[in-house]
C-alpha positions, 0 to 999 in steps of 0.5 A: 523426551527432550530430543523429540520436544526440541525437534518439535519446537525447532520446526516451528521457526519460520523464515519470512521472505524479505519481499513478503515483509510489510513496511513497519512505517505503514502499519505500525499497529499491526506490525507491533502486534505481529512482533509481540506474538513472534516474540512470545513464540520465540520465548515459548520455544526457548524456555522450559518450565522446571520439571521437579524430577530431582527430588521426586520419589519413585512410584510404587507399582505392586509394592515395588519401586517402578523403574526411574526410566518410566517415571521420567518418560511419563514426566516428559510426555506431560511436559511435551504435551503442555509445551506443545499446546503453548507453542501451537497457541503462540504459532496460531496467534502469530500467524493470525496477526501476520495474516491480518497485516499482510491482508491489510497491506494488499487491500488496496493499491499502495499510495506514495507520499505526496512529496515523493512523486516527481511531476514532470515540468517540461520535456527537458527532464525538469521535475517538481514535487507537490505539497499537500496544499498544492495538491488539494488546491489543484484538485479543487480547481480541477473539480470546479472547472474540468470535472463536468467533462473529465470526471475520473480523468476520462473525456465525456465528449470523446472517449478516445482521448482521455487524460491518461498519461499514454494519451497525453503523451500521444498528442501533438504537441505532447501534453504529458508535462505541466508546461504542455498542459498549461499551454493547452489550457491557454490555447487548446488545439486538436489531438494532432495539433492542427486545429484551434479548438478554443471555441469548444474547449474552456481556455484562457483564449476563450474566457469570454465564452467560458465564465469559469476561465475568466478568473483563472491565473497561470498558477491555477492552470499550473496547479490543475496540470500538476494534479492531472499528472499526479493522479496519473502517477499514483493511480494509473489503473484508474485515472483515465477510466472515467466515471466507472471508477468514481 
């Protein structure tokens, strides 16, 4: 009886591959519940309730004592049934919590911390990290001055040239850095860099034609450009797709 019980309990131990484990820092509550359930599972498999076999008198069958082996076999069956129910319950709870944690972690794309995203400043390899305040300010300025045509990183006036990193990199000169975007917002040119388009695109150069650009400072252009690149690095599957994602 005890050997069968040990084998049954041993089979309940499950190793979770490392690449499936969920970050504790992102899901503290769910991970805590999972840890509690797993702890209960291991405790349930590690301890057995006292059986009270030692002082129990032999059962009487037809006026004679039943063999001790039959009594112990019956006791073992009862113990195994109770322990099996307890172990199964713990495994079910642990599996349910872990499933919920894994489901929650995969419900949406992972978003990096703001200060962990390196934003390219120029084509020489210099990068910068944004603060939350800078990101919020850049988003606010972008929505106020650019979102009429560039909602969601798309381009309403030309669907072939959006604000995705791939298309920014293909422009001449390239616009895939903060400096490149700032230069464009100061004096925009066509995608091949051959034609001045400041008369049809808001810019500092054409601030007399676009009132929103009259109050723009260079720091404002820097923050807008940083926001555009940040969105490219954090949600590349959506940014540049335009209004269909927003």
